Biopython code that builds the backbone (N, CA, C, O; Angstrom):
import numpy as np
from Bio.PDB.StructureBuilder import StructureBuilder

atoms = [
    (1, "MET", "N", (49.178, 1.538, 9.135)),
    (1, "MET", "CA", (48.470, 2.783, 8.844)),
    (1, "MET", "C", (46.983, 2.572, 9.084)),
    (1, "MET", "O", (46.442, 1.517, 8.753)),
    (2, "GLY", "N", (46.322, 3.569, 9.658)),
    (2, "GLY", "CA", (44.899, 3.480, 9.948)),
    (2, "GLY", "C", (44.062, 3.560, 8.689)),
    (2, "GLY", "O", (44.562, 3.851, 7.602)),
    (3, "ALA", "N", (42.797, 3.302, 8.855)),
    (3, "ALA", "CA", (41.858, 3.363, 7.742)),
    (3, "ALA", "C", (41.631, 4.810, 7.321)),
    (3, "ALA", "O", (41.867, 5.746, 8.085)),
    (4, "THR", "N", (41.168, 4.966, 6.092)),
    (4, "THR", "CA", (40.832, 6.286, 5.562)),
    (4, "THR", "C", (39.320, 6.415, 5.480)),
    (4, "THR", "O", (38.638, 5.554, 4.925)),
    (5, "ALA", "N", (38.806, 7.512, 6.046)),
    (5, "ALA", "CA", (37.368, 7.778, 6.041)),
    (5, "ALA", "C", (37.073, 9.008, 5.203)),
    (5, "ALA", "O", (37.814, 9.990, 5.234)),
    (6, "LEU", "N", (35.990, 8.943, 4.460)),
    (6, "LEU", "CA", (35.428, 10.104, 3.770)),
    (6, "LEU", "C", (34.271, 10.569, 4.640)),
    (6, "LEU", "O", (33.262, 9.876, 4.769)),
    (7, "LEU", "N", (34.421, 11.742, 5.233)),
    (7, "LEU", "CA", (33.468, 12.288, 6.200)),
    (7, "LEU", "C", (32.658, 13.388, 5.535)),
    (7, "LEU", "O", (33.222, 14.319, 4.960)),
    (8, "VAL", "N", (31.327, 13.282, 5.613)),
    (8, "VAL", "CA", (30.453, 14.247, 4.946)),
    (8, "VAL", "C", (29.412, 14.764, 5.931)),
    (8, "VAL", "O", (28.633, 13.995, 6.494)),
    (9, "ASP", "N", (29.414, 16.083, 6.128)),
    (9, "ASP", "CA", (28.402, 16.714, 6.979)),
    (9, "ASP", "C", (28.282, 18.168, 6.561)),
    (9, "ASP", "O", (29.290, 18.855, 6.398)),
    (10, "ASP", "N", (27.060, 18.637, 6.386)),
    (10, "ASP", "CA", (26.859, 20.025, 5.971)),
    (10, "ASP", "C", (26.957, 20.996, 7.146)),
    (10, "ASP", "O", (26.982, 22.208, 6.934)),
    (11, "GLU", "N", (27.014, 20.493, 8.373)),
    (11, "GLU", "CA", (27.224, 21.346, 9.550)),
    (11, "GLU", "C", (28.731, 21.447, 9.774)),
    (11, "GLU", "O", (29.365, 20.489, 10.216)),
    (12, "LEU", "N", (29.302, 22.618, 9.465)),
    (12, "LEU", "CA", (30.755, 22.766, 9.465)),
    (12, "LEU", "C", (31.392, 22.507, 10.823)),
    (12, "LEU", "O", (32.488, 21.950, 10.893)),
    (13, "GLU", "N", (30.724, 22.902, 11.904)),
    (13, "GLU", "CA", (31.277, 22.663, 13.233)),
    (13, "GLU", "C", (31.337, 21.169, 13.531)),
    (13, "GLU", "O", (32.326, 20.679, 14.076)),
    (14, "VAL", "N", (30.287, 20.453, 13.175)),
    (14, "VAL", "CA", (30.249, 19.004, 13.383)),
    (14, "VAL", "C", (31.319, 18.336, 12.523)),
    (14, "VAL", "O", (32.011, 17.426, 12.978)),
    (15, "LEU", "N", (31.448, 18.787, 11.297)),
    (15, "LEU", "CA", (32.452, 18.245, 10.378)),
    (15, "LEU", "C", (33.855, 18.403, 10.959)),
    (15, "LEU", "O", (34.628, 17.446, 10.991)),
    (16, "ALA", "N", (34.181, 19.607, 11.418)),
    (16, "ALA", "CA", (35.521, 19.883, 11.947)),
    (16, "ALA", "C", (35.804, 19.073, 13.210)),
    (16, "ALA", "O", (36.885, 18.501, 13.350)),
    (17, "LEU", "N", (34.847, 19.022, 14.123)),
    (17, "LEU", "CA", (35.048, 18.291, 15.372)),
    (17, "LEU", "C", (35.177, 16.790, 15.119)),
    (17, "LEU", "O", (36.051, 16.136, 15.687)),
    (18, "THR", "N", (34.316, 16.253, 14.275)),
    (18, "THR", "CA", (34.363, 14.823, 13.978)),
    (18, "THR", "C", (35.678, 14.464, 13.302)),
    (18, "THR", "O", (36.280, 13.437, 13.616)),
    (19, "LYS", "N", (36.124, 15.305, 12.376)),
    (19, "LYS", "CA", (37.409, 15.064, 11.709)),
    (19, "LYS", "C", (38.533, 15.026, 12.735)),
    (19, "LYS", "O", (39.378, 14.131, 12.706)),
    (20, "GLU", "N", (38.541, 15.993, 13.638)),
    (20, "GLU", "CA", (39.590, 16.057, 14.662)),
    (20, "GLU", "C", (39.583, 14.804, 15.543)),
    (20, "GLU", "O", (40.639, 14.240, 15.828)),
    (21, "LEU", "N", (38.404, 14.374, 15.969)),
    (21, "LEU", "CA", (38.305, 13.187, 16.815)),
    (21, "LEU", "C", (38.806, 11.947, 16.089)),
    (21, "LEU", "O", (39.507, 11.123, 16.675)),
    (22, "LEU", "N", (38.451, 11.811, 14.824)),
    (22, "LEU", "CA", (38.904, 10.655, 14.051)),
    (22, "LEU", "C", (40.421, 10.668, 13.878)),
    (22, "LEU", "O", (41.078, 9.640, 14.037)),
    (23, "GLU", "N", (40.969, 11.829, 13.556)),
    (23, "GLU", "CA", (42.419, 11.934, 13.373)),
    (23, "GLU", "C", (43.165, 11.642, 14.673)),
    (23, "GLU", "O", (44.209, 10.990, 14.655)),
    (24, "LEU", "N", (42.639, 12.120, 15.794)),
    (24, "LEU", "CA", (43.261, 11.843, 17.091)),
    (24, "LEU", "C", (43.276, 10.348, 17.405)),
    (24, "LEU", "O", (44.095, 9.880, 18.196)),
    (25, "ASN", "N", (42.370, 9.608, 16.783)),
    (25, "ASN", "CA", (42.282, 8.168, 17.004)),
    (25, "ASN", "C", (42.911, 7.359, 15.874)),
    (25, "ASN", "O", (42.646, 6.164, 15.740)),
    (26, "GLY", "N", (43.741, 8.009, 15.064)),
    (26, "GLY", "CA", (44.551, 7.290, 14.087)),
    (26, "GLY", "C", (43.973, 7.115, 12.703)),
    (26, "GLY", "O", (44.554, 6.409, 11.880)),
    (27, "TYR", "N", (42.846, 7.738, 12.424)),
    (27, "TYR", "CA", (42.247, 7.618, 11.097)),
    (27, "TYR", "C", (42.685, 8.772, 10.201)),
    (27, "TYR", "O", (42.854, 9.902, 10.660)),
    (28, "ALA", "N", (42.865, 8.475, 8.927)),
    (28, "ALA", "CA", (43.061, 9.526, 7.931)),
    (28, "ALA", "C", (41.669, 9.964, 7.496)),
    (28, "ALA", "O", (40.792, 9.124, 7.296)),
    (29, "VAL", "N", (41.457, 11.270, 7.347)),
    (29, "VAL", "CA", (40.113, 11.776, 7.059)),
    (29, "VAL", "C", (40.135, 12.702, 5.853)),
    (29, "VAL", "O", (40.910, 13.655, 5.793)),
    (30, "LEU", "N", (39.270, 12.400, 4.900)),
    (30, "LEU", "CA", (38.967, 13.288, 3.783)),
    (30, "LEU", "C", (37.620, 13.895, 4.122)),
    (30, "LEU", "O", (36.651, 13.157, 4.306)),
    (31, "ASP", "N", (37.523, 15.220, 4.210)),
    (31, "ASP", "CA", (36.263, 15.818, 4.644)),
    (31, "ASP", "C", (35.606, 16.602, 3.523)),
    (31, "ASP", "O", (36.266, 17.213, 2.682)),
    (32, "ALA", "N", (34.279, 16.562, 3.541)),
    (32, "ALA", "CA", (33.469, 17.252, 2.544)),
    (32, "ALA", "C", (32.264, 17.863, 3.241)),
    (32, "ALA", "O", (31.643, 17.230, 4.095)),
    (33, "SER", "N", (31.934, 19.102, 2.872)),
    (33, "SER", "CA", (30.796, 19.779, 3.493)),
    (33, "SER", "C", (29.520, 19.651, 2.665)),
    (33, "SER", "O", (28.491, 20.230, 3.012)),
    (34, "SER", "N", (29.587, 18.893, 1.572)),
    (34, "SER", "CA", (28.391, 18.655, 0.760)),
    (34, "SER", "C", (28.516, 17.295, 0.083)),
    (34, "SER", "O", (29.625, 16.798, -0.113)),
    (35, "PRO", "N", (27.391, 16.697, -0.273)),
    (35, "PRO", "CA", (27.433, 15.429, -0.993)),
    (35, "PRO", "C", (28.165, 15.543, -2.335)),
    (35, "PRO", "O", (28.873, 14.624, -2.746)),
    (36, "GLU", "N", (27.987, 16.667, -3.001)),
    (36, "GLU", "CA", (28.638, 16.855, -4.301)),
    (36, "GLU", "C", (30.159, 16.864, -4.147)),
    (36, "GLU", "O", (30.876, 16.272, -4.953)),
    (37, "GLU", "N", (30.638, 17.537, -3.110)),
    (37, "GLU", "CA", (32.081, 17.556, -2.839)),
    (37, "GLU", "C", (32.574, 16.148, -2.501)),
    (37, "GLU", "O", (33.662, 15.756, -2.922)),
    (38, "ALA", "N", (31.791, 15.399, -1.753)),
    (38, "ALA", "CA", (32.160, 14.027, -1.403)),
    (38, "ALA", "C", (32.290, 13.159, -2.650)),
    (38, "ALA", "O", (33.212, 12.350, -2.750)),
    (39, "LEU", "N", (31.380, 13.322, -3.591)),
    (39, "LEU", "CA", (31.457, 12.549, -4.836)),
    (39, "LEU", "C", (32.716, 12.893, -5.617)),
    (39, "LEU", "O", (33.362, 12.010, -6.181)),
    (40, "ARG", "N", (33.066, 14.181, -5.652)),
    (40, "ARG", "CA", (34.300, 14.581, -6.345)),
    (40, "ARG", "C", (35.519, 13.939, -5.686)),
    (40, "ARG", "O", (36.417, 13.449, -6.371)),
    (41, "ILE", "N", (35.546, 13.946, -4.363)),
    (41, "ILE", "CA", (36.669, 13.335, -3.648)),
    (41, "ILE", "C", (36.722, 11.835, -3.926)),
    (41, "ILE", "O", (37.790, 11.294, -4.210)),
    (42, "ALA", "N", (35.583, 11.167, -3.845)),
    (42, "ALA", "CA", (35.536, 9.722, -4.085)),
    (42, "ALA", "C", (36.030, 9.382, -5.487)),
    (42, "ALA", "O", (36.674, 8.354, -5.697)),
    (43, "GLU", "N", (35.726, 10.246, -6.433)),
    (43, "GLU", "CA", (36.123, 10.007, -7.820)),
    (43, "GLU", "C", (37.605, 10.296, -8.045)),
    (43, "GLU", "O", (38.267, 9.573, -8.790)),
    (44, "ARG", "N", (38.131, 11.336, -7.415)),
    (44, "ARG", "CA", (39.481, 11.815, -7.736)),
    (44, "ARG", "C", (40.576, 11.335, -6.794)),
    (44, "ARG", "O", (41.746, 11.315, -7.175)),
    (45, "HIS", "N", (40.224, 10.951, -5.580)),
    (45, "HIS", "CA", (41.250, 10.546, -4.606)),
    (45, "HIS", "C", (41.952, 9.284, -5.099)),
    (45, "HIS", "O", (41.303, 8.294, -5.436)),
    (46, "GLU", "N", (43.276, 9.329, -5.138)),
    (46, "GLU", "CA", (44.031, 8.205, -5.694)),
    (46, "GLU", "C", (44.249, 7.074, -4.700)),
    (46, "GLU", "O", (44.456, 5.929, -5.103)),
    (47, "GLY", "N", (44.205, 7.376, -3.417)),
    (47, "GLY", "CA", (44.391, 6.336, -2.409)),
    (47, "GLY", "C", (43.090, 5.612, -2.110)),
    (47, "GLY", "O", (42.056, 5.857, -2.732)),
    (48, "ARG", "N", (43.173, 4.718, -1.144)),
    (48, "ARG", "CA", (41.964, 3.967, -0.794)),
    (48, "ARG", "C", (41.076, 4.799, 0.131)),
    (48, "ARG", "O", (41.550, 5.687, 0.840)),
    (49, "ILE", "N", (39.807, 4.498, 0.108)),
    (49, "ILE", "CA", (38.839, 5.058, 1.053)),
    (49, "ILE", "C", (38.089, 3.859, 1.620)),
    (49, "ILE", "O", (37.394, 3.147, 0.895)),
    (50, "ASP", "N", (38.238, 3.649, 2.914)),
    (50, "ASP", "CA", (37.675, 2.460, 3.541)),
    (50, "ASP", "C", (36.249, 2.641, 4.033)),
    (50, "ASP", "O", (35.467, 1.691, 4.070)),
    (51, "LEU", "N", (35.916, 3.886, 4.415)),
    (51, "LEU", "CA", (34.638, 4.118, 5.089)),
    (51, "LEU", "C", (34.070, 5.470, 4.702)),
    (51, "LEU", "O", (34.777, 6.478, 4.703)),
    (52, "LEU", "N", (32.791, 5.483, 4.372)),
    (52, "LEU", "CA", (32.042, 6.721, 4.177)),
    (52, "LEU", "C", (31.251, 6.967, 5.453)),
    (52, "LEU", "O", (30.449, 6.130, 5.868)),
    (53, "ILE", "N", (31.480, 8.126, 6.077)),
    (53, "ILE", "CA", (30.699, 8.542, 7.244)),
    (53, "ILE", "C", (29.870, 9.725, 6.783)),
    (53, "ILE", "O", (30.413, 10.791, 6.492)),
    (54, "THR", "N", (28.565, 9.547, 6.713)),
    (54, "THR", "CA", (27.719, 10.592, 6.148)),
    (54, "THR", "C", (26.500, 10.886, 7.003)),
    (54, "THR", "O", (25.883, 9.990, 7.580)),
    (55, "ASP", "N", (26.176, 12.166, 7.065)),
    (55, "ASP", "CA", (24.917, 12.581, 7.667)),
    (55, "ASP", "C", (23.800, 12.020, 6.789)),
    (55, "ASP", "O", (23.979, 11.856, 5.582)),
    (56, "VAL", "N", (22.675, 11.731, 7.382)),
    (56, "VAL", "CA", (21.547, 11.196, 6.616)),
    (56, "VAL", "C", (20.820, 12.310, 5.877)),
    (56, "VAL", "O", (20.482, 12.161, 4.703)),
    (57, "VAL", "N", (20.579, 13.427, 6.562)),
    (57, "VAL", "CA", (19.775, 14.513, 6.002)),
    (57, "VAL", "C", (20.682, 15.696, 5.676)),
    (57, "VAL", "O", (21.225, 16.348, 6.568)),
    (58, "MET", "N", (20.833, 15.960, 4.366)),
    (58, "MET", "CA", (21.643, 17.088, 3.894)),
    (58, "MET", "C", (20.956, 17.695, 2.681)),
    (58, "MET", "O", (20.169, 17.026, 2.012)),
    (59, "PRO", "N", (21.252, 18.961, 2.393)),
    (59, "PRO", "CA", (20.720, 19.557, 1.165)),
    (59, "PRO", "C", (21.270, 18.821, -0.057)),
    (59, "PRO", "O", (22.419, 18.379, -0.066)),
    (60, "GLY", "N", (20.446, 18.699, -1.070)),
    (60, "GLY", "CA", (20.892, 17.982, -2.270)),
    (60, "GLY", "C", (20.702, 16.494, -2.069)),
    (60, "GLY", "O", (19.613, 16.046, -1.710)),
    (61, "LEU", "N", (21.745, 15.732, -2.295)),
    (61, "LEU", "CA", (21.684, 14.284, -2.105)),
    (61, "LEU", "C", (21.555, 13.938, -0.634)),
    (61, "LEU", "O", (22.218, 14.545, 0.208)),
    (62, "ARG", "N", (20.726, 12.986, -0.322)),
    (62, "ARG", "CA", (20.605, 12.497, 1.041)),
    (62, "ARG", "C", (21.651, 11.404, 1.255)),
    (62, "ARG", "O", (22.206, 10.864, 0.298)),
    (63, "GLY", "N", (21.908, 11.089, 2.518)),
    (63, "GLY", "CA", (22.937, 10.116, 2.851)),
    (63, "GLY", "C", (22.838, 8.784, 2.130)),
    (63, "GLY", "O", (23.833, 8.335, 1.561)),
    (64, "PRO", "N", (21.670, 8.123, 2.128)),
    (64, "PRO", "CA", (21.576, 6.831, 1.449)),
    (64, "PRO", "C", (21.852, 6.915, -0.059)),
    (64, "PRO", "O", (22.483, 6.022, -0.623)),
    (65, "GLU", "N", (21.387, 7.975, -0.703)),
    (65, "GLU", "CA", (21.657, 8.136, -2.132)),
    (65, "GLU", "C", (23.137, 8.403, -2.364)),
    (65, "GLU", "O", (23.728, 7.866, -3.302)),
    (66, "LEU", "N", (23.736, 9.228, -1.517)),
    (66, "LEU", "CA", (25.172, 9.481, -1.616)),
    (66, "LEU", "C", (25.944, 8.176, -1.454)),
    (66, "LEU", "O", (26.859, 7.895, -2.227)),
    (67, "ALA", "N", (25.583, 7.387, -0.463)),
    (67, "ALA", "CA", (26.274, 6.117, -0.220)),
    (67, "ALA", "C", (26.194, 5.207, -1.437)),
    (67, "ALA", "O", (27.175, 4.557, -1.797)),
    (68, "SER", "N", (25.040, 5.159, -2.062)),
    (68, "SER", "CA", (24.867, 4.338, -3.258)),
    (68, "SER", "C", (25.784, 4.805, -4.385)),
    (68, "SER", "O", (26.393, 3.984, -5.071)),
    (69, "ARG", "N", (25.881, 6.106, -4.576)),
    (69, "ARG", "CA", (26.713, 6.645, -5.653)),
    (69, "ARG", "C", (28.200, 6.484, -5.359)),
    (69, "ARG", "O", (28.989, 6.201, -6.260)),
    (70, "VAL", "N", (28.581, 6.663, -4.096)),
    (70, "VAL", "CA", (29.986, 6.457, -3.732)),
    (70, "VAL", "C", (30.353, 4.982, -3.910)),
    (70, "VAL", "O", (31.456, 4.672, -4.360)),
    (71, "ALA", "N", (29.443, 4.076, -3.564)),
    (71, "ALA", "CA", (29.707, 2.641, -3.715)),
    (71, "ALA", "C", (29.919, 2.258, -5.177)),
    (71, "ALA", "O", (30.650, 1.310, -5.464)),
    (72, "GLN", "N", (29.293, 2.976, -6.099)),
    (72, "GLN", "CA", (29.531, 2.716, -7.522)),
    (72, "GLN", "C", (30.959, 3.083, -7.904)),
    (72, "GLN", "O", (31.574, 2.428, -8.745)),
    (73, "LEU", "N", (31.486, 4.146, -7.273)),
    (73, "LEU", "CA", (32.860, 4.585, -7.532)),
    (73, "LEU", "C", (33.874, 3.784, -6.721)),
    (73, "LEU", "O", (35.006, 3.574, -7.157)),
    (74, "ARG", "N", (33.464, 3.349, -5.562)),
    (74, "ARG", "CA", (34.346, 2.659, -4.609)),
    (74, "ARG", "C", (33.668, 1.375, -4.123)),
    (74, "ARG", "O", (33.186, 1.325, -2.991)),
    (75, "PRO", "N", (33.625, 0.342, -4.961)),
    (75, "PRO", "CA", (32.969, -0.905, -4.537)),
    (75, "PRO", "C", (33.593, -1.438, -3.246)),
    (75, "PRO", "O", (34.812, -1.418, -3.072)),
    (76, "GLY", "N", (32.746, -1.906, -2.363)),
    (76, "GLY", "CA", (33.216, -2.477, -1.111)),
    (76, "GLY", "C", (33.394, -1.480, 0.017)),
    (76, "GLY", "O", (33.743, -1.865, 1.133)),
    (77, "ILE", "N", (33.157, -0.196, -0.259)),
    (77, "ILE", "CA", (33.298, 0.809, 0.800)),
    (77, "ILE", "C", (32.260, 0.546, 1.885)),
    (77, "ILE", "O", (31.123, 0.179, 1.589)),
    (78, "ARG", "N", (32.650, 0.732, 3.126)),
    (78, "ARG", "CA", (31.732, 0.596, 4.253)),
    (78, "ARG", "C", (31.058, 1.944, 4.485)),
    (78, "ARG", "O", (31.586, 2.984, 4.092)),
    (79, "VAL", "N", (29.889, 1.922, 5.124)),
    (79, "VAL", "CA", (29.136, 3.158, 5.353)),
    (79, "VAL", "C", (28.683, 3.220, 6.808)),
    (79, "VAL", "O", (28.187, 2.243, 7.369)),
    (80, "LEU", "N", (28.871, 4.406, 7.403)),
    (80, "LEU", "CA", (28.341, 4.707, 8.735)),
    (80, "LEU", "C", (27.495, 5.963, 8.598)),
    (80, "LEU", "O", (28.000, 7.021, 8.221)),
    (81, "TYR", "N", (26.204, 5.845, 8.907)),
    (81, "TYR", "CA", (25.305, 6.994, 8.867)),
    (81, "TYR", "C", (25.267, 7.657, 10.237)),
    (81, "TYR", "O", (25.278, 6.979, 11.265)),
    (82, "VAL", "N", (25.221, 8.988, 10.243)),
    (82, "VAL", "CA", (25.022, 9.742, 11.478)),
    (82, "VAL", "C", (23.843, 10.687, 11.272)),
    (82, "VAL", "O", (23.647, 11.220, 10.179)),
    (83, "SER", "N", (23.068, 10.889, 12.323)),
    (83, "SER", "CA", (21.923, 11.785, 12.202)),
    (83, "SER", "C", (21.386, 12.144, 13.577)),
    (83, "SER", "O", (21.488, 11.369, 14.528)),
    (84, "ALA", "N", (20.813, 13.335, 13.659)),
    (84, "ALA", "CA", (20.110, 13.745, 14.871)),
    (84, "ALA", "C", (18.726, 13.106, 14.933)),
    (84, "ALA", "O", (18.086, 13.121, 15.985)),
    (85, "PHE", "N", (18.258, 12.547, 13.822)),
    (85, "PHE", "CA", (16.956, 11.884, 13.776)),
    (85, "PHE", "C", (17.143, 10.441, 14.216)),
    (85, "PHE", "O", (17.605, 9.607, 13.437)),
    (86, "VAL", "N", (16.788, 10.143, 15.459)),
    (86, "VAL", "CA", (16.999, 8.791, 15.965)),
    (86, "VAL", "C", (15.753, 7.916, 15.838)),
    (86, "VAL", "O", (15.838, 6.692, 15.937)),
    (87, "GLY", "N", (14.620, 8.530, 15.623)),
    (87, "GLY", "CA", (13.397, 7.755, 15.441)),
    (87, "GLY", "C", (13.093, 7.655, 13.961)),
    (87, "GLY", "O", (13.920, 7.205, 13.167)),
    (88, "GLU", "N", (11.914, 8.076, 13.611)),
    (88, "GLU", "CA", (11.529, 8.090, 12.209)),
    (88, "GLU", "C", (12.277, 9.195, 11.474)),
    (88, "GLU", "O", (12.448, 10.294, 12.002)),
    (89, "LEU", "N", (12.718, 8.904, 10.269)),
    (89, "LEU", "CA", (13.344, 9.932, 9.447)),
    (89, "LEU", "C", (12.264, 10.862, 8.915)),
    (89, "LEU", "O", (11.103, 10.466, 8.810)),
    (90, "PRO", "N", (12.633, 12.094, 8.579)),
    (90, "PRO", "CA", (11.651, 13.023, 8.028)),
    (90, "PRO", "C", (10.987, 12.452, 6.778)),
    (90, "PRO", "O", (11.569, 11.622, 6.079)),
    (91, "ALA", "N", (9.777, 12.901, 6.507)),
    (91, "ALA", "CA", (9.041, 12.436, 5.330)),
    (91, "ALA", "C", (9.898, 12.595, 4.085)),
    (91, "ALA", "O", (10.544, 13.624, 3.886)),
    (92, "GLY", "N", (9.894, 11.573, 3.260)),
    (92, "GLY", "CA", (10.647, 11.621, 2.016)),
    (92, "GLY", "C", (12.090, 11.173, 2.143)),
    (92, "GLY", "O", (12.785, 11.060, 1.134)),
    (93, "GLU", "N", (12.562, 10.915, 3.362)),
    (93, "GLU", "CA", (13.961, 10.506, 3.534)),
    (93, "GLU", "C", (14.153, 9.024, 3.255)),
    (93, "GLU", "O", (15.239, 8.597, 2.862)),
    (94, "GLY", "N", (13.102, 8.239, 3.456)),
    (94, "GLY", "CA", (13.220, 6.807, 3.213)),
    (94, "GLY", "C", (14.055, 6.129, 4.287)),
    (94, "GLY", "O", (14.845, 6.779, 4.973)),
    (95, "PRO", "N", (13.879, 4.840, 4.428)),
    (95, "PRO", "CA", (14.618, 4.113, 5.455)),
    (95, "PRO", "C", (16.057, 3.840, 5.021)),
    (95, "PRO", "O", (16.381, 3.859, 3.833)),
    (96, "LEU", "N", (16.902, 3.589, 6.005)),
    (96, "LEU", "CA", (18.255, 3.135, 5.709)),
    (96, "LEU", "C", (18.182, 1.649, 5.391)),
    (96, "LEU", "O", (17.212, 0.978, 5.743)),
    (97, "ALA", "N", (19.191, 1.149, 4.735)),
    (97, "ALA", "CA", (19.232, -0.275, 4.417)),
    (97, "ALA", "C", (19.207, -1.082, 5.716)),
    (97, "ALA", "O", (19.769, -0.650, 6.722)),
    (98, "PRO", "N", (18.566, -2.241, 5.701)),
    (98, "PRO", "CA", (18.553, -3.073, 6.903)),
    (98, "PRO", "C", (19.984, -3.373, 7.350)),
    (98, "PRO", "O", (20.843, -3.718, 6.539)),
    (99, "GLY", "N", (20.220, -3.235, 8.644)),
    (99, "GLY", "CA", (21.548, -3.514, 9.174)),
    (99, "GLY", "C", (22.569, -2.411, 8.956)),
    (99, "GLY", "O", (23.745, -2.585, 9.275)),
    (100, "ALA", "N", (22.134, -1.279, 8.415)),
    (100, "ALA", "CA", (23.068, -0.174, 8.175)),
    (100, "ALA", "C", (23.636, 0.319, 9.497)),
    (100, "ALA", "O", (22.925, 0.418, 10.497)),
    (101, "ALA", "N", (24.928, 0.627, 9.488)),
    (101, "ALA", "CA", (25.569, 1.166, 10.688)),
    (101, "ALA", "C", (25.064, 2.589, 10.905)),
    (101, "ALA", "O", (25.059, 3.401, 9.980)),
    (102, "PHE", "N", (24.641, 2.883, 12.128)),
    (102, "PHE", "CA", (24.029, 4.177, 12.423)),
    (102, "PHE", "C", (24.522, 4.681, 13.769)),
    (102, "PHE", "O", (24.580, 3.929, 14.742)),
    (103, "LEU", "N", (24.877, 5.963, 13.818)),
    (103, "LEU", "CA", (25.318, 6.615, 15.051)),
    (103, "LEU", "C", (24.480, 7.867, 15.260)),
    (103, "LEU", "O", (24.536, 8.785, 14.442)),
    (104, "PRO", "N", (23.698, 7.924, 16.345)),
    (104, "PRO", "CA", (22.876, 9.111, 16.580)),
    (104, "PRO", "C", (23.712, 10.297, 17.058)),
    (104, "PRO", "O", (24.663, 10.141, 17.824)),
    (105, "LYS", "N", (23.332, 11.487, 16.586)),
    (105, "LYS", "CA", (23.932, 12.738, 17.067)),
    (105, "LYS", "C", (23.105, 13.231, 18.248)),
    (105, "LYS", "O", (21.895, 13.006, 18.269)),
    (106, "PRO", "N", (23.697, 13.882, 19.210)),
    (106, "PRO", "CA", (25.138, 14.080, 19.375)),
    (106, "PRO", "C", (25.780, 12.790, 19.864)),
    (106, "PRO", "O", (25.117, 11.946, 20.466)),
    (107, "PHE", "N", (27.079, 12.642, 19.601)),
    (107, "PHE", "CA", (27.785, 11.439, 20.016)),
    (107, "PHE", "C", (29.077, 11.817, 20.733)),
    (107, "PHE", "O", (29.627, 12.901, 20.539)),
    (108, "SER", "N", (29.538, 10.902, 21.556)),
    (108, "SER", "CA", (30.798, 11.099, 22.280)),
    (108, "SER", "C", (31.948, 10.576, 21.422)),
    (108, "SER", "O", (31.734, 9.866, 20.440)),
    (109, "GLU", "N", (33.153, 10.933, 21.805)),
    (109, "GLU", "CA", (34.328, 10.408, 21.105)),
    (109, "GLU", "C", (34.345, 8.884, 21.175)),
    (109, "GLU", "O", (34.612, 8.216, 20.177)),
    (110, "ALA", "N", (34.060, 8.339, 22.349)),
    (110, "ALA", "CA", (34.068, 6.883, 22.519)),
    (110, "ALA", "C", (33.033, 6.213, 21.619)),
    (110, "ALA", "O", (33.314, 5.179, 21.013)),
    (111, "ALA", "N", (31.833, 6.799, 21.531)),
    (111, "ALA", "CA", (30.786, 6.226, 20.681)),
    (111, "ALA", "C", (31.185, 6.292, 19.211)),
    (111, "ALA", "O", (30.946, 5.344, 18.463)),
    (112, "LEU", "N", (31.791, 7.401, 18.791)),
    (112, "LEU", "CA", (32.244, 7.551, 17.408)),
    (112, "LEU", "C", (33.301, 6.509, 17.072)),
    (112, "LEU", "O", (33.201, 5.822, 16.055)),
    (113, "VAL", "N", (34.307, 6.393, 17.920)),
    (113, "VAL", "CA", (35.399, 5.451, 17.668)),
    (113, "VAL", "C", (34.875, 4.013, 17.633)),
    (113, "VAL", "O", (35.295, 3.218, 16.791)),
    (114, "ALA", "N", (33.966, 3.682, 18.542)),
    (114, "ALA", "CA", (33.390, 2.335, 18.568)),
    (114, "ALA", "C", (32.570, 2.064, 17.311)),
    (114, "ALA", "O", (32.659, 0.978, 16.738)),
    (115, "ALA", "N", (31.772, 3.037, 16.875)),
    (115, "ALA", "CA", (30.941, 2.860, 15.681)),
    (115, "ALA", "C", (31.802, 2.706, 14.430)),
    (115, "ALA", "O", (31.497, 1.889, 13.561)),
    (116, "VAL", "N", (32.872, 3.486, 14.338)),
    (116, "VAL", "CA", (33.771, 3.382, 13.182)),
    (116, "VAL", "C", (34.458, 2.019, 13.174)),
    (116, "VAL", "O", (34.516, 1.358, 12.137)),
    (117, "ALA", "N", (34.974, 1.599, 14.322)),
    (117, "ALA", "CA", (35.635, 0.294, 14.404)),
    (117, "ALA", "C", (34.669, -0.825, 14.036)),
    (117, "ALA", "O", (35.043, -1.766, 13.337)),
    (118, "ASP", "N", (33.431, -0.724, 14.504)),
    (118, "ASP", "CA", (32.426, -1.738, 14.194)),
    (118, "ASP", "C", (32.101, -1.749, 12.705)),
    (118, "ASP", "O", (31.982, -2.816, 12.103)),
    (119, "ALA", "N", (31.956, -0.566, 12.107)),
    (119, "ALA", "CA", (31.642, -0.484, 10.676)),
    (119, "ALA", "C", (32.765, -1.060, 9.823)),
    (119, "ALA", "O", (32.512, -1.605, 8.748)),
    (120, "LEU", "N", (33.999, -0.944, 10.292)),
    (120, "LEU", "CA", (35.151, -1.438, 9.536)),
    (120, "LEU", "C", (35.456, -2.913, 9.797)),
    (120, "LEU", "O", (36.237, -3.524, 9.068)),
    (121, "ARG", "N", (34.846, -3.480, 10.825)),
    (121, "ARG", "CA", (35.120, -4.871, 11.187)),
    (121, "ARG", "C", (34.672, -5.804, 10.055)),
    (121, "ARG", "O", (33.550, -5.682, 9.564)),
    (122, "PRO", "N", (35.534, -6.728, 9.642)),
    (122, "PRO", "CA", (35.148, -7.681, 8.592)),
    (122, "PRO", "C", (33.872, -8.427, 8.973)),
    (122, "PRO", "O", (33.687, -8.828, 10.122)),
    (123, "GLY", "N", (33.019, -8.599, 8.007)),
    (123, "GLY", "CA", (31.757, -9.291, 8.238)),
    (123, "GLY", "C", (30.599, -8.373, 8.550)),
    (123, "GLY", "O", (29.451, -8.816, 8.581)),
    (124, "ASN", "N", (30.877, -7.105, 8.780)),
    (124, "ASN", "CA", (29.795, -6.134, 9.051)),
    (124, "ASN", "C", (29.439, -5.380, 7.800)),
    (124, "ASN", "O", (28.555, -4.523, 7.826)),
]
sb = StructureBuilder()
sb.init_structure("model")
sb.init_model(0)
sb.init_chain("A")
sb.init_seg("    ")
for serial, (resi, resn, name, xyz) in enumerate(atoms, 1):
    if name == "N":
        sb.init_residue(resn, " ", resi, " ")
    sb.init_atom(name, np.array(xyz, "f"), 0.0, 1.0, " ", f" {name:<3s}", serial, name[0])
structure = sb.get_structure()
């Protein structure tokens, strides 16, 4: 059985397309359109969640803060950040953790699948 990803993006079209691409490549996907919904899923989902895929910039909680809170609920979860901001993040967003897995938007199916596989690889 493939890995399970918790996918979070406030852009519904991006969320739906990314979910479809992941499922076509053998991943189980729990999707959330807000950080708050993602936290509820992380808390209530009875199965495992291997990877959090989150947009960096969203209303409410930002990606790094969401990742920190999900990690408290799901120790050992891997994180892949996605964002249209490939250079400096907007003021107040703060940097991602050193070595954080990052995929710039827009991305191709091949780039998404490669980034997910890399984020899930032991030792990363």
